[in-house]
KOLKOLRO-814765 format. One record per residue (C-alpha): residue number from 0; residue in one letter; chain; y, x, z. Coordinates in Angstrom, 1 decimal, decimal comma. Example, Ala and Ser with C-alpha at 12.3 -4.5 7.8 and 13.67 -1.06 7.14 Angstrom:
BEGIN
+-----+------+-----+--------+--------+--------+
! seq ! type ! mol !      v !      u !      w !
+-----+------+-----+--------+--------+--------+
!   0 !    a !   A !   -4,5 !   12,3 !    7,8 !
!   1 !    s !   A !   -1,1 !   13,7 !    7,1 !
+-----+------+-----+--------+--------+--------+
This chain:
BEGIN
+-----+------+-----+--------+--------+--------+
! seq ! type ! mol !      v !      u !      w !
+-----+------+-----+--------+--------+--------+
!   0 !    m !   A !    3,0 !   59,9 !   74,4 !
!   1 !    n !   A !    0,0 !   61,8 !   73,0 !
!   2 !    f !   A !    0,5 !   62,5 !   69,3 !
!   3 !    t !   A !   -2,6 !   64,7 !   69,0 !
!   4 !    g !   A !   -5,2 !   62,1 !   70,3 !
!   5 !    n !   A !   -6,5 !   64,4 !   73,0 !
!   6 !    n !   A !  -10,1 !   63,3 !   73,7 !
!   7 !    r !   A !  -11,3 !   66,7 !   74,9 !
!   8 !    p !   A !  -13,4 !   66,6 !   78,1 !
!   9 !    l !   A !  -11,7 !   67,9 !   81,3 !
!  10 !    v !   A !  -13,5 !   70,6 !   83,4 !
!  11 !    l !   A !  -12,5 !   71,3 !   87,0 !
!  12 !    v !   A !  -12,5 !   75,0 !   87,5 !
!  13 !    h !   A !  -13,5 !   76,1 !   91,0 !
!  14 !    q !   A !  -15,5 !   79,0 !   92,5 !
!  15 !    a !   A !  -18,7 !   76,9 !   93,0 !
!  16 !    m !   A !  -18,7 !   75,4 !   89,5 !
!  17 !    s !   A !  -21,9 !   75,5 !   87,4 !
!  18 !    s !   A !  -22,3 !   76,8 !   83,9 !
!  19 !    v !   A !  -20,2 !   75,2 !   81,1 !
!  20 !    r !   A !  -22,5 !   74,0 !   78,3 !
!  21 !    g !   A !  -21,6 !   73,4 !   74,7 !
!  22 !    s !   A !  -19,3 !   75,0 !   72,1 !
!  23 !    e !   A !  -16,8 !   72,3 !   71,6 !
!  24 !    a !   A !  -13,2 !   72,6 !   72,8 !
!  25 !    f !   A !  -12,4 !   71,3 !   76,3 !
!  26 !    d !   A !   -9,4 !   71,2 !   78,7 !
!  27 !    i !   A !   -9,5 !   72,8 !   82,2 !
!  28 !    m !   A !   -7,9 !   71,8 !   85,5 !
!  29 !    l !   A !   -7,5 !   74,7 !   88,0 !
!  30 !    s !   A !   -8,3 !   74,1 !   91,6 !
!  31 !    p !   A !   -6,0 !   75,8 !   94,1 !
!  32 !    q !   A !   -8,4 !   78,8 !   94,2 !
!  33 !    f !   A !   -7,0 !   79,9 !   90,8 !
!  34 !    y !   A !   -3,3 !   79,5 !   91,3 !
!  35 !    t !   A !   -0,5 !   80,1 !   93,8 !
!  36 !    m !   A !    2,0 !   77,4 !   94,6 !
!  37 !    k !   A !    5,3 !   77,0 !   96,4 !
!  38 !    r !   A !    7,8 !   74,1 !   96,7 !
!  39 !    e !   A !   11,6 !   74,6 !   96,7 !
!  40 !    d !   A !   14,5 !   72,2 !   97,0 !
!  41 !    l !   A !   16,8 !   73,4 !   94,2 !
!  42 !    s !   A !   19,6 !   71,8 !   92,3 !
!  43 !    l !   A !   18,0 !   72,3 !   88,8 !
!  44 !    k !   A !   18,1 !   69,8 !   86,0 !
!  45 !    y !   A !   15,7 !   71,3 !   83,5 !
!  46 !    r !   A !   12,2 !   72,7 !   83,6 !
!  47 !    y !   A !   13,1 !   75,8 !   81,6 !
!  48 !    q !   A !   15,6 !   76,7 !   84,3 !
!  49 !    a !   A !   12,9 !   76,4 !   87,0 !
!  50 !    k !   A !   10,5 !   78,4 !   85,0 !
!  51 !    k !   A !   12,9 !   81,3 !   84,8 !
!  52 !    l !   A !   13,2 !   81,3 !   88,6 !
!  53 !    a !   A !    9,5 !   81,1 !   89,2 !
!  54 !    p !   A !    8,7 !   84,9 !   89,2 !
!  55 !    s !   A !   11,4 !   85,6 !   91,9 !
!  56 !    i !   A !   10,4 !   82,6 !   94,0 !
!  57 !    l !   A !    6,7 !   83,4 !   94,0 !
!  58 !    e !   A !    6,8 !   87,3 !   93,9 !
!  59 !    d !   A !    6,3 !   87,6 !   97,7 !
!  60 !    l !   A !    3,1 !   85,5 !   97,5 !
!  61 !    l !   A !    1,4 !   87,3 !   94,6 !
!  62 !    p !   A !   -0,7 !   90,5 !   94,6 !
!  63 !    p !   A !    0,9 !   93,2 !   92,3 !
!  64 !    g !   A !   -0,6 !   94,6 !   89,1 !
!  65 !    r !   A !   -1,4 !   91,3 !   87,3 !
!  66 !    a !   A !    0,1 !   89,6 !   84,2 !
!  67 !    y !   A !    1,0 !   86,2 !   85,7 !
!  68 !    r !   A !    2,1 !   83,2 !   83,8 !
!  69 !    y !   A !    4,3 !   80,5 !   85,4 !
!  70 !    y !   A !    4,6 !   76,8 !   85,4 !
!  71 !    a !   A !    7,1 !   74,4 !   87,1 !
!  72 !    f !   A !    7,4 !   70,7 !   87,5 !
!  73 !    r !   A !    9,3 !   68,1 !   89,6 !
!  74 !    e !   A !    7,5 !   66,4 !   92,5 !
!  75 !    d !   A !    9,8 !   63,7 !   93,9 !
!  76 !    d !   A !   13,0 !   65,6 !   95,0 !
!  77 !    m !   A !   11,3 !   69,0 !   95,0 !
!  78 !    w !   A !   10,4 !   71,6 !   92,4 !
!  79 !    v !   A !    6,9 !   72,9 !   92,4 !
!  80 !    f !   A !    6,4 !   76,5 !   91,2 !
!  81 !    i !   A !    3,0 !   77,7 !   90,1 !
!  82 !    a !   A !    1,7 !   81,2 !   89,1 !
!  83 !    y !   A !   -1,7 !   81,9 !   87,5 !
!  84 !    d !   A !   -3,5 !   84,8 !   85,9 !
!  85 !    p !   A !   -5,0 !   83,9 !   82,5 !
!  86 !    q !   A !   -7,3 !   87,0 !   82,5 !
!  87 !    e !   A !   -8,8 !   86,0 !   85,8 !
!  88 !    i !   A !   -9,5 !   82,5 !   84,5 !
!  89 !    i !   A !  -11,0 !   83,9 !   81,2 !
!  90 !    q !   A !  -13,3 !   86,3 !   83,1 !
!  91 !    f !   A !  -14,4 !   83,7 !   85,5 !
!  92 !    l !   A !  -15,2 !   81,1 !   82,8 !
!  93 !    a !   A !  -17,0 !   83,8 !   80,8 !
!  94 !    s !   A !  -19,3 !   84,3 !   83,8 !
!  95 !    r !   A !  -20,0 !   80,5 !   83,5 !
!  96 !    g !   A !  -20,8 !   80,7 !   79,8 !
!  97 !    a !   A !  -17,5 !   79,6 !   78,3 !
!  98 !    t !   A !  -15,4 !   81,5 !   75,7 !
!  99 !    v !   A !  -11,6 !   81,6 !   75,5 !
! 100 !    e !   A !  -11,8 !   79,9 !   72,1 !
! 101 !    s !   A !  -13,2 !   76,8 !   73,7 !
! 102 !    i !   A !  -10,3 !   76,3 !   76,1 !
! 103 !    s !   A !   -7,4 !   74,2 !   74,9 !
! 104 !    k !   A !   -5,1 !   72,7 !   77,5 !
! 105 !    l !   A !   -4,6 !   73,9 !   81,1 !
! 106 !    y !   A !   -3,7 !   71,7 !   84,0 !
! 107 !    f !   A !   -3,3 !   72,1 !   87,7 !
! 108 !    a !   A !   -4,8 !   70,0 !   90,5 !
! 109 !    q !   A !   -1,4 !   69,8 !   92,2 !
! 110 !    q !   A !   -0,1 !   67,8 !   89,2 !
! 111 !    v !   A !   -2,3 !   64,9 !   90,3 !
! 112 !    a !   A !   -2,5 !   65,6 !   94,0 !
! 113 !    d !   A !   -2,4 !   61,9 !   94,9 !
! 114 !    k !   A !   -5,7 !   61,3 !   93,0 !
! 115 !    f !   A !   -7,4 !   63,6 !   95,6 !
! 116 !    m !   A !   -6,6 !   61,3 !   98,5 !
! 117 !    t !   A !  -10,3 !   60,5 !   98,2 !
! 118 !    p !   A !  -11,9 !   63,9 !   98,2 !
! 119 !    v !   A !  -13,8 !   65,3 !   95,2 !
! 120 !    l !   A !  -17,0 !   67,0 !   96,1 !
! 121 !    l !   A !  -17,2 !   70,6 !   94,7 !
! 122 !    d !   A !  -20,5 !   71,6 !   96,3 !
! 123 !    k !   A !  -22,5 !   70,9 !   99,5 !
! 124 !    d !   A !  -20,0 !   72,9 !  101,5 !
! 125 !    e !   A !  -16,5 !   72,3 !  100,0 !
! 126 !    v !   A !  -14,3 !   69,4 !   98,8 !
! 127 !    l !   A !  -11,0 !   69,2 !   97,0 !
! 128 !    s !   A !   -8,7 !   66,8 !   98,8 !
! 129 !    n !   A !   -5,0 !   65,9 !   99,5 !
! 130 !    i !   A !   -3,7 !   67,6 !  102,6 !
! 131 !    q !   A !    0,0 !   66,7 !  103,3 !
! 132 !    h !   A !    0,6 !   66,0 !   99,6 !
! 133 !    t !   A !   -1,0 !   69,3 !   98,5 !
! 134 !    a !   A !   -4,3 !   69,6 !   96,6 !
! 135 !    t !   A !   -6,4 !   71,8 !   98,9 !
! 136 !    v !   A !  -10,0 !   73,1 !   99,0 !
! 137 !    t !   A !  -11,4 !   72,5 !  102,4 !
! 138 !    p !   A !  -14,8 !   72,7 !  104,1 !
! 139 !    r !   A !  -16,8 !   69,5 !  103,8 !
! 140 !    m !   A !  -17,7 !   69,7 !  107,5 !
! 141 !    l !   A !  -14,1 !   69,0 !  108,5 !
! 142 !    l !   A !  -14,4 !   65,5 !  107,0 !
! 143 !    s !   A !  -15,6 !   62,5 !  109,0 !
! 144 !    e !   A !  -19,1 !   61,3 !  108,1 !
! 145 !    r !   A !  -17,6 !   58,0 !  107,1 !
! 146 !    v !   A !  -15,4 !   59,6 !  104,4 !
! 147 !    q !   A !  -16,8 !   58,9 !  100,9 !
! 148 !    c !   A !  -16,2 !   61,5 !   98,1 !
! 149 !    q !   A !  -15,6 !   60,7 !   94,5 !
! 150 !    g !   A !  -16,7 !   62,3 !   91,3 !
! 151 !    f !   A !  -14,4 !   64,3 !   89,0 !
! 152 !    s !   A !  -13,7 !   62,8 !   85,5 !
! 153 !    d !   A !  -11,3 !   62,8 !   82,6 !
! 154 !    a !   A !   -9,2 !   60,2 !   84,5 !
! 155 !    f !   A !   -7,7 !   63,1 !   86,5 !
! 156 !    k !   A !   -6,0 !   64,5 !   83,3 !
! 157 !    p !   A !   -2,2 !   64,7 !   83,7 !
! 158 !    s !   A !    0,2 !   63,7 !   81,0 !
! 159 !    e !   A !    1,5 !   67,2 !   80,5 !
! 160 !    g !   A !   -0,2 !   70,6 !   80,4 !
! 161 !    v !   A !   -0,1 !   74,2 !   79,2 !
! 162 !    t !   A !   -1,5 !   75,4 !   75,9 !
! 163 !    f !   A !   -3,9 !   78,0 !   77,1 !
! 164 !    s !   A !   -3,6 !   81,5 !   75,7 !
! 165 !    a !   A !   -5,4 !   84,8 !   76,4 !
! 166 !    g !   A !   -2,6 !   87,0 !   75,3 !
! 167 !    s !   A !    0,4 !   86,6 !   73,0 !
! 168 !    n !   A !   -1,5 !   84,3 !   70,6 !
! 169 !    s !   A !   -1,7 !   80,6 !   71,6 !
! 170 !    i !   A !   -4,8 !   78,7 !   70,8 !
! 171 !    f !   A !   -4,2 !   75,5 !   68,8 !
! 172 !    e !   A !   -6,6 !   73,1 !   67,2 !
! 173 !    s !   A !   -6,1 !   72,8 !   63,5 !
! 174 !    r !   A !   -4,8 !   69,3 !   63,8 !
! 175 !    e !   A !   -2,3 !   70,3 !   66,4 !
! 176 !    a !   A !   -1,2 !   73,2 !   64,1 !
! 177 !    w !   A !   -0,6 !   70,9 !   61,2 !
! 178 !    i !   A !    1,4 !   68,5 !   63,4 !
! 179 !    i !   A !    3,6 !   71,3 !   64,7 !
! 180 !    s !   A !    4,0 !   72,8 !   61,2 !
! 181 !    s !   A !    5,1 !   69,3 !   59,9 !
! 182 !    i !   A !    7,7 !   69,1 !   62,8 !
! 183 !    f !   A !    9,1 !   72,5 !   61,9 !
! 184 !    i !   A !    9,3 !   71,5 !   58,2 !
! 185 !    l !   A !   11,1 !   68,3 !   59,1 !
! 186 !    f !   A !   13,6 !   70,3 !   61,2 !
! 187 !    g !   A !   14,1 !   72,7 !   58,3 !
! 188 !    l !   A !   15,0 !   69,8 !   56,0 !
! 189 !    m !   A !   17,4 !   68,4 !   58,6 !
! 190 !    f !   A !   19,1 !   71,8 !   58,9 !
! 191 !    a !   A !   19,4 !   72,1 !   55,2 !
! 192 !    a !   A !   21,0 !   68,6 !   54,9 !
! 193 !    e !   A !   23,3 !   69,5 !   57,8 !
! 194 !    g !   A !   24,3 !   72,7 !   56,0 !
! 195 !    v !   A !   25,3 !   70,8 !   52,9 !
! 196 !    r !   A !   27,4 !   68,4 !   55,1 !
! 197 !    y !   A !   29,1 !   71,3 !   56,9 !
! 198 !    r !   A !   29,9 !   73,0 !   53,5 !
! 199 !    q !   A !   31,6 !   69,8 !   52,3 !
! 200 !    a !   A !   33,5 !   69,5 !   55,6 !
! 201 !    t !   A !   34,7 !   73,1 !   55,2 !
! 202 !    v !   A !   36,0 !   72,5 !   51,7 !
! 203 !    a !   A !   37,9 !   69,5 !   52,9 !
! 204 !    m !   A !   39,3 !   71,4 !   55,9 !
! 205 !    q !   A !   40,5 !   74,2 !   53,6 !
! 206 !    e !   A !   42,3 !   71,7 !   51,5 !
! 207 !    k !   A !   44,0 !   70,2 !   54,6 !
! 208 !    v !   A !   45,0 !   73,7 !   55,7 !
! 209 !    a !   A !   46,6 !   74,5 !   52,3 !
! 210 !    v !   A !   48,6 !   71,3 !   52,5 !
! 211 !    l !   A !   49,7 !   72,1 !   56,1 !
! 212 !    l !   A !   50,8 !   75,6 !   55,2 !
! 213 !    k !   A !   52,8 !   74,2 !   52,3 !
! 214 !    e !   A !   54,6 !   71,7 !   54,6 !
! 215 !    y !   A !   55,2 !   74,3 !   57,4 !
! 216 !    p !   A !   55,9 !   77,7 !   55,8 !
! 217 !    a !   A !   56,3 !   79,4 !   59,2 !
! 218 !    l !   A !   52,6 !   79,0 !   59,8 !
! 219 !    q !   A !   51,9 !   81,2 !   56,8 !
! 220 !    s !   A !   52,6 !   84,2 !   59,0 !
! 221 !    q !   A !   49,4 !   85,6 !   60,4 !
! 222 !    y !   A !   51,3 !   86,8 !   63,5 !
! 223 !    a !   A !   52,6 !   83,3 !   64,2 !
! 224 !    r !   A !   49,1 !   81,8 !   63,8 !
! 225 !    d !   A !   47,5 !   84,4 !   66,0 !
! 226 !    n !   A !   50,1 !   83,6 !   68,8 !
! 227 !    i !   A !   49,3 !   79,9 !   68,6 !
! 228 !    e !   A !   45,6 !   80,6 !   68,6 !
! 229 !    t !   A !   45,8 !   82,9 !   71,6 !
! 230 !    k !   A !   47,9 !   80,4 !   73,5 !
! 231 !    y !   A !   45,5 !   77,5 !   73,0 !
! 232 !    q !   A !   42,4 !   79,7 !   73,6 !
! 233 !    r !   A !   43,8 !   80,6 !   77,0 !
! 234 !    i !   A !   44,4 !   77,0 !   77,8 !
! 235 !    d !   A !   40,9 !   76,0 !   76,6 !
! 236 !    q !   A !   39,3 !   78,7 !   78,8 !
! 237 !    e !   A !   41,2 !   77,6 !   81,8 !
! 238 !    e !   A !   40,2 !   74,0 !   81,3 !
! 239 !    r !   A !   36,6 !   74,9 !   80,7 !
! 240 !    h !   A !   36,6 !   76,9 !   83,9 !
! 241 !    k !   A !   38,0 !   73,9 !   85,8 !
! 242 !    r !   A !   35,3 !   71,6 !   84,4 !
! 243 !    e !   A !   32,6 !   74,1 !   85,5 !
! 244 !    i !   A !   34,0 !   74,1 !   89,0 !
! 245 !    l !   A !   34,1 !   70,3 !   89,1 !
! 246 !    k !   A !   30,5 !   70,3 !   88,0 !
! 247 !    d !   A !   29,5 !   72,7 !   90,8 !
! 248 !    l !   A !   31,4 !   70,6 !   93,3 !
! 249 !    s !   A !   29,8 !   67,4 !   92,2 !
! 250 !    r !   A !   26,4 !   68,9 !   93,1 !
! 251 !    l !   A !   27,6 !   69,1 !   96,7 !
! 252 !    v !   A !   28,0 !   65,3 !   96,9 !
! 253 !    f !   A !   24,5 !   64,4 !   98,1 !
! 254 !    p !   A !   23,5 !   60,8 !   98,9 !
! 255 !    g !   A !   25,6 !   59,4 !  101,7 !
! 256 !    v !   A !   28,3 !   62,1 !  101,3 !
! 257 !    e !   A !   31,8 !   60,7 !  100,7 !
! 258 !    v !   A !   34,7 !   62,6 !   99,1 !
! 259 !    e !   A !   37,8 !   62,4 !  101,4 !
! 260 !    t !   A !   40,1 !   64,7 !   99,4 !
! 261 !    l !   A !   39,9 !   66,6 !   96,1 !
! 262 !    s !   A !   42,8 !   68,9 !   95,0 !
! 263 !    l !   A !   42,4 !   71,0 !   91,9 !
! 264 !    g !   A !   45,5 !   72,7 !   90,6 !
! 265 !    g !   A !   47,3 !   76,1 !   90,4 !
! 266 !    k !   A !   44,8 !   78,8 !   91,3 !
! 267 !    q !   A !   42,9 !   77,1 !   94,1 !
! 268 !    f !   A !   40,9 !   74,0 !   94,8 !
! 269 !    l !   A !   40,3 !   72,1 !   98,0 !
! 270 !    l !   A !   37,5 !   69,6 !   98,7 !
! 271 !    v !   A !   37,0 !   67,6 !  101,9 !
! 272 !    l !   A !   33,7 !   65,8 !  102,4 !
! 273 !    q !   A !   32,5 !   63,4 !  105,0 !
! 274 !    c !   A !   28,7 !   63,8 !  105,7 !
! 275 !    p !   A !   26,5 !   61,1 !  107,1 !
! 276 !    d !   A !   24,6 !   63,4 !  109,5 !
! 277 !    e !   A !   24,3 !   67,1 !  110,7 !
! 278 !    k !   A !   21,4 !   67,8 !  108,4 !
! 279 !    t !   A !   23,3 !   66,8 !  105,3 !
! 280 !    l !   A !   26,4 !   68,7 !  106,5 !
! 281 !    q !   A !   24,3 !   71,9 !  106,9 !
! 282 !    r !   A !   22,8 !   71,4 !  103,4 !
! 283 !    v !   A !   26,3 !   71,1 !  101,9 !
! 284 !    e !   A !   27,5 !   74,1 !  103,8 !
! 285 !    s !   A !   24,6 !   76,2 !  102,7 !
! 286 !    q !   A !   25,0 !   75,3 !   99,0 !
! 287 !    a !   A !   28,8 !   75,9 !   99,1 !
! 288 !    k !   A !   28,5 !   79,3 !  100,7 !
! 289 !    s !   A !   25,9 !   80,3 !   98,1 !
! 290 !    k !   A !   28,6 !   79,7 !   95,5 !
! 291 !    g !   A !   31,0 !   82,0 !   97,4 !
! 292 !    y !   A !   33,3 !   79,3 !   98,5 !
! 293 !    t !   A !   35,2 !   79,3 !  101,8 !
! 294 !    v !   A !   33,8 !   76,7 !  104,1 !
! 295 !    r !   A !   35,0 !   75,3 !  107,5 !
! 296 !    r !   A !   34,4 !   72,3 !  109,5 !
! 297 !    t !   A !   37,5 !   70,1 !  110,2 !
! 298 !    g !   A !   38,4 !   66,8 !  111,8 !
! 299 !    s !   A !   35,2 !   65,1 !  113,0 !
! 300 !    k !   A !   32,0 !   66,9 !  113,5 !
! 301 !    k !   A !   30,6 !   65,6 !  110,2 !
! 302 !    q !   A !   33,6 !   66,6 !  108,1 !
! 303 !    i !   A !   33,7 !   69,8 !  106,0 !
! 304 !    t !   A !   36,4 !   71,5 !  104,0 !
! 305 !    i !   A !   35,5 !   73,7 !  101,0 !
! 306 !    e !   A !   38,1 !   76,0 !   99,3 !
! 307 !    g !   A !   37,9 !   78,4 !   96,4 !
! 308 !    k !   A !   39,8 !   80,1 !   93,6 !
! 309 !    i !   A !   40,1 !   78,7 !   90,1 !
+-----+------+-----+--------+--------+--------+
């Protein structure tokens, strides 16, 4: 949902582009000439987790000595990691007559790779097309003469983008700034109301504690209360650790995998899985070993046993 009414024109940034005319704000979409991309099959749920991993995943593909920014998004069952250099983009657009103040949102061609199934003509020698689900700049001469190209337009704009910034200061339109400020004010009022509610709850809790201490004088001893607290803190920590292990083990149950045995008690756990095929078994085996678990194949060729300490 677009709360800001983004009607800014979308400009495709590529090496052969012509000058950018006008002083009004516009959005840009980078061709693969201005970013580095890699796909990975990772068990991540949230984008912020993927973005934290992006520098280590892409470091071997990037020339050193640049201040890269990173972006990540899901593409079917894969995570797509992207690195780009804002200064390179700013300098290139400056050579085409555009200023950094004119740039608002930043998008990547890979976000809408399917829209390039029909190639977009960049110049007389190059096109931007979809090659094996990847937005790729290729020589036009590689295309059949019967292939028709299409023009680039605002219809290529993805639903999500990056607020472009030259340095530490992000560039927002005034309307966007007012909307963001209003959201922060709303959150501030919500936190204030929540604080009043917590204060009332604290007073009520203190009254209950006073009644409890009156009924059970033994609890008035700080030593006794500390012992009780220590005991239940240890139990809580152990149960939390068990839940974390169960969460990790659940990530090993890929589609088609069946749980034959699950034993969780004492200081060890044991999990026996039946996999549908060798490829899935190898995937489960790899994920389990990365967690430091003991793995061995048992029973049938497609059965695997995973053990570890609690």
